[in-house]
C-alpha positions as CSV (number, residue, x, y, z in Angstrom):
1,X,-18.0,-10.1,7.0
2,X,-17.0,-6.3,6.7
3,X,-17.4,-5.2,10.1
4,X,-14.8,-7.8,11.1
5,X,-12.5,-6.0,8.8
6,X,-13.3,-3.0,9.9
7,X,-12.6,-4.3,13.5
8,X,-9.2,-5.4,12.5
9,X,-8.5,-2.3,10.9
10,X,-9.2,-0.2,13.7
11,X,-7.9,-2.4,16.7
12,X,-4.5,-3.7,14.8
13,X,-3.4,-0.3,13.2
14,X,-3.7,-1.5,10.3
15,X,-4.0,1.0,7.0
16,X,-5.7,-1.4,5.0
17,X,-7.4,-5.2,5.3
18,X,-8.2,-7.4,2.5
19,X,-9.9,-10.3,2.8
20,X,-10.2,-13.5,0.2
21,X,-9.3,-16.8,1.0
22,X,-7.4,-15.3,4.0
23,X,-7.1,-12.1,5.7
24,X,-4.1,-9.9,4.6
25,X,-3.2,-6.9,6.7
26,X,-1.3,-3.9,5.8
27,X,0.7,-0.7,7.5
28,X,1.8,1.8,5.1
29,X,0.1,5.0,4.2
30,X,-0.4,5.5,0.7
31,X,-1.3,3.0,-2.5
32,X,2.3,1.4,-2.1
33,X,1.0,-1.8,-0.4
34,X,-2.4,-2.0,-2.5
35,X,-0.2,-1.7,-5.6
36,X,2.0,-4.2,-4.5
37,X,-0.7,-7.0,-3.6
38,X,-2.3,-5.8,-7.4
39,X,1.1,-6.5,-9.1
40,X,2.2,-9.3,-7.4
41,X,-0.7,-11.0,-6.6
42,X,-3.3,-10.0,-8.9
43,X,-5.8,-12.8,-7.8
44,X,-6.5,-12.3,-4.4
45,X,-8.1,-9.1,-5.3
46,X,-10.5,-11.0,-7.2
47,X,-13.5,-11.1,-5.3
48,X,-12.0,-9.7,-1.8
49,X,-13.5,-7.6,0.6
50,X,-11.6,-4.3,1.8
51,X,-11.4,-2.2,4.7
52,X,-9.3,0.9,4.3
53,X,-8.4,4.1,5.9
54,X,-8.1,6.4,3.1
55,X,-9.6,5.3,-0.5
56,X,-8.9,7.8,-3.1
57,X,-9.4,7.8,-6.7
58,X,-6.1,5.7,-7.7
59,X,-6.4,3.4,-4.9
60,X,-10.3,2.9,-6.2
61,X,-9.0,2.5,-9.6
62,X,-6.7,-0.6,-8.5
63,X,-9.5,-1.7,-6.6
64,X,-11.7,-1.9,-9.6
65,X,-9.2,-3.6,-11.9
66,X,-8.1,-6.1,-9.4
67,X,-12.1,-7.7,-8.8
68,X,-12.4,-6.4,-5.3
69,X,-16.3,-7.2,-4.4
70,X,-16.8,-4.9,-1.5
71,X,-15.3,-2.0,0.0
72,X,-15.3,0.6,3.2
73,X,-13.1,3.3,3.9
74,X,-12.9,5.5,6.8
75,X,-12.0,8.2,4.3
76,X,-12.7,8.4,0.4
77,X,-12.8,11.1,-1.8
78,X,-15.8,12.1,-3.8
79,X,-14.2,11.1,-7.0
80,X,-13.2,7.5,-5.8
81,X,-16.7,6.9,-4.2
82,X,-18.1,7.9,-7.9
83,X,-15.8,5.6,-9.6
84,X,-16.6,2.5,-7.4
85,X,-20.2,2.8,-7.4
86,X,-20.1,3.5,-11.3
87,X,-18.3,0.0,-11.3
88,X,-21.0,-1.6,-9.3
89,X,-18.5,-2.1,-6.3
90,X,-20.5,-1.4,-2.8
91,X,-18.7,1.0,-1.1
92,X,-19.7,1.9,2.5
93,X,-17.6,5.1,4.1
94,X,-17.6,7.5,7.6
95,X,-16.3,10.4,5.5
96,X,-16.5,11.7,2.0
97,X,-14.3,14.4,1.3
98,X,-14.0,16.4,-2.2
99,X,-10.0,15.2,-2.7
100,X,-7.4,13.5,-0.5
101,X,-4.7,15.4,1.2
102,X,-0.8,14.7,1.1
103,X,0.3,13.3,4.5
104,X,1.0,16.6,5.7
105,X,-2.0,18.2,4.9
106,X,-0.6,21.3,2.7
107,X,-1.9,20.3,-0.8
108,X,-3.3,17.1,-2.7
109,X,-2.5,13.3,-2.3
110,X,0.0,13.4,-5.5
111,X,-2.2,10.0,-6.7
112,X,-4.9,12.1,-6.0
113,X,-4.2,15.2,-8.2
114,X,-2.6,12.6,-10.9
115,X,-5.6,10.6,-11.4
116,X,-8.4,13.3,-10.7
117,X,-9.3,14.5,-14.3
118,X,-8.9,10.4,-15.9
119,X,-12.2,9.1,-16.3
120,X,-11.1,5.4,-16.9
121,X,-9.5,3.1,-14.9
122,X,-7.3,1.8,-17.8
123,X,-6.3,5.6,-18.3
124,X,-5.2,5.6,-14.4
125,X,-3.0,2.3,-14.1
126,X,0.0,3.5,-16.1
127,X,-0.1,6.6,-14.0
128,X,0.2,4.8,-11.4
129,X,2.6,2.3,-12.1
130,X,4.7,5.1,-13.2
131,X,4.4,6.8,-9.6
132,X,4.8,3.9,-7.5
133,X,8.5,3.3,-9.3
134,X,9.4,6.4,-9.3
135,X,9.1,6.0,-5.3
136,X,10.8,2.7,-5.2
137,X,14.4,2.9,-4.0
138,X,16.8,3.3,-7.1
139,X,19.4,0.2,-7.1
140,X,23.0,0.7,-7.1
141,X,24.9,-0.6,-9.7
142,X,28.6,-2.4,-8.7
């Protein structure tokens, strides 16, 4: 099952592939797609298998809160791996790093930095929501 998702992840150049009753493919970097799924279809993550290119602590928190059953990452931060293992979610990976870098590889990923010292998923969720909302385009009022 997860092997099939890894195949799709790499061969179809996806950022994330999630399978529950169906397979959903995502192509955007960062946590925006995962948060969107968690927010709009929370039941889809319950019992889902996930293959992702990059999983930092914020993504791990969303996967735990969503109820993912099994996770694979090409690249995972140590704090994300610890969080997933503490939650009892089997996690496979290709490479573990001390932290996830930003897209320009010049500093920490903003969400990795924001969540790094947080101990509980419950404490991370408001931080993630605030970040996602700050990244959404502002609507113009007429």
